C-alpha positions as CSV (number, residue, x, y, z in Angstrom):
1,M,-180.8,-21.6,6.3
2,D,-182.5,-23.3,3.4
3,K,-183.9,-20.3,1.5
4,M,-186.0,-20.8,-1.6
5,H,-184.8,-19.0,-4.7
6,Y,-186.1,-15.5,-5.3
7,I,-185.4,-13.0,-8.0
8,N,-185.0,-9.2,-7.6
9,G,-185.1,-9.3,-3.8
10,E,-188.7,-10.5,-3.6
11,D,-190.5,-11.0,-0.3
12,T,-189.4,-14.4,1.1
13,T,-192.4,-14.7,3.4
14,C,-194.4,-17.9,3.0
15,R,-197.3,-17.3,0.7
16,L,-199.4,-19.9,2.3
17,C,-199.4,-18.7,5.8
18,T,-197.9,-15.2,5.4
19,R,-196.1,-15.6,8.8
20,V,-192.5,-16.8,8.4
21,Q,-189.7,-17.0,5.9
22,E,-190.3,-19.7,3.3
23,T,-188.0,-22.7,3.3
24,H,-188.5,-26.2,2.0
25,D,-189.1,-27.5,5.5
26,H,-191.5,-24.8,6.2
27,L,-193.4,-24.7,2.9
28,F,-194.0,-28.4,2.7
29,F,-194.2,-29.6,6.3
30,M,-194.3,-26.8,9.0
31,C,-196.6,-24.2,7.4
32,R,-200.0,-24.2,9.0
33,Y,-201.6,-24.5,5.6
34,S,-199.4,-27.4,4.5
35,L,-200.0,-29.2,7.9
36,Q,-203.7,-29.0,7.2
37,V,-203.2,-30.5,3.8
38,W,-201.1,-33.3,5.3
39,K,-203.5,-34.0,8.1
40,Y,-206.4,-34.2,5.7
41,I,-204.7,-36.7,3.4
42,Q,-203.3,-38.7,6.3
43,A,-206.8,-39.0,7.9
44,K,-208.5,-39.8,4.6
45,A,-205.9,-42.3,3.5
46,H,-205.4,-43.8,6.9
47,T,-201.6,-43.3,6.8
48,R,-198.9,-41.5,8.8
49,W,-195.8,-39.7,7.9
50,P,-192.6,-39.4,10.0
51,N,-191.8,-35.9,11.3
52,L,-188.6,-35.3,9.4
53,S,-186.9,-32.4,7.6
54,W,-187.3,-32.0,3.9
55,N,-184.0,-33.7,3.0
56,S,-184.5,-36.5,5.5
57,L,-188.0,-37.2,4.3
58,V,-187.0,-37.2,0.6
59,E,-184.3,-39.7,1.5
60,W,-186.7,-41.8,3.6
61,T,-189.3,-41.9,0.9
62,S,-186.7,-42.8,-1.7
63,R,-185.5,-45.7,0.3
64,R,-189.1,-47.0,0.9
65,C,-190.0,-46.6,-2.7
66,Q,-187.2,-48.9,-3.8
67,D,-189.4,-51.8,-2.4
68,T,-191.6,-51.9,-5.5
69,K,-193.4,-55.0,-4.2
70,S,-195.1,-53.2,-1.4
71,T,-198.4,-51.6,-2.3
72,N,-198.2,-49.4,0.7
73,N,-194.8,-48.1,-0.4
74,K,-196.2,-47.3,-3.9
75,I,-199.1,-45.5,-2.4
76,G,-196.8,-43.6,0.0
77,A,-194.7,-42.5,-3.0
78,L,-197.8,-41.3,-4.8
79,I,-199.0,-39.4,-1.7
80,F,-195.6,-37.7,-1.2
81,A,-195.2,-36.7,-4.8
82,A,-198.8,-35.5,-5.2
83,A,-198.7,-33.5,-1.9
84,V,-195.5,-31.7,-2.8
85,Y,-196.7,-31.0,-6.3
86,Y,-200.1,-29.7,-5.1
87,I,-198.7,-27.6,-2.3
88,W,-196.2,-26.0,-4.7
89,Q,-199.0,-25.4,-7.2
90,E,-201.1,-23.7,-4.5
91,R,-198.1,-21.5,-3.6
92,N,-197.6,-20.5,-7.2
93,K,-201.3,-19.7,-7.8
94,R,-201.2,-17.3,-4.8
95,I,-198.0,-15.6,-6.2
96,F,-198.8,-15.4,-9.9
97,Q,-202.6,-15.5,-10.1
98,Q,-203.7,-14.2,-6.7
99,L,-205.9,-17.3,-6.3
100,S,-206.2,-19.5,-3.2
101,Q,-208.0,-22.6,-2.2
102,P,-208.8,-24.1,1.3
103,A,-206.4,-26.8,2.5
104,T,-209.2,-29.3,2.4
105,T,-209.8,-28.6,-1.3
106,V,-206.1,-29.3,-2.0
107,G,-206.2,-32.4,0.2
108,E,-209.2,-33.8,-1.6
109,A,-207.6,-33.1,-5.0
110,I,-204.5,-35.0,-3.9
111,F,-206.7,-37.9,-2.7
112,Q,-208.6,-38.0,-5.9
113,V,-205.6,-37.9,-8.2
114,I,-204.0,-40.8,-6.2
115,R,-207.3,-42.7,-6.3
116,E,-207.5,-42.3,-10.1
117,Q,-203.9,-43.5,-10.4
118,L,-204.7,-46.6,-8.3
119,M,-207.8,-47.3,-10.3
120,S,-205.8,-47.2,-13.6
121,S,-202.8,-49.2,-12.4
122,N,-203.1,-52.7,-13.6
123,G,-199.9,-53.7,-11.9
124,I,-200.9,-52.9,-8.3
125,S,-202.8,-55.5,-6.4
126,L,-205.0,-53.9,-3.7
127,A,-206.3,-55.5,-0.6
128,D,-209.9,-55.1,0.4
129,G,-209.1,-52.6,3.1
130,T,-207.0,-50.5,0.7
131,R,-209.9,-50.6,-1.8
132,A,-212.3,-49.4,0.9
133,I,-210.0,-46.5,2.0
134,W,-209.6,-45.3,-1.6
135,N,-213.2,-46.1,-2.6
136,I,-212.0,-48.4,-5.4
137,P,-214.7,-50.9,-6.4
138,W,-214.1,-54.4,-7.4
139,L,-214.6,-54.6,-11.1
140,A,-216.7,-57.5,-12.3
141,R,-214.6,-59.7,-14.6
142,P,-216.4,-60.8,-17.8
143,L,-217.4,-64.4,-17.7
144,R,-215.5,-66.6,-20.0
145,D,-217.5,-68.1,-22.8
146,T,-217.3,-71.9,-22.3
147,G,-219.6,-72.7,-25.2
148,Q,-221.9,-74.6,-22.9
149,D,-224.9,-72.4,-23.5
150,R,-225.1,-73.3,-27.1
């Protein structure tokens, strides 16, 4: 069993759903809370993830991310990294600060951080459909001064 690391015999129950023992697979992909986060981001980003174990999904994502020419693969890597990070942060807030947020709030935070990353990435060329999904406007390019107005 893939148990998360705990010190001093702490409770190993998932802090997000409080129902089962916390493992990587459960925490990030099978927990009701995490599933809500994933469903939110998948719906909003118009994307789908394969139903794989933690180790298999990490391997699958790593292989896909090696194709750096594919914008969808880059976005997929951002989604995976941000989702894992934000779910882990939510877990830690519940343990150490006794704070919690709805899954939709976490999902929206993930969407916005990826959107900001896409907006600030000069090296990523985005198709119109992708721009629409992520609400990224076309920026007007400054007109070149040809000197004809003088």
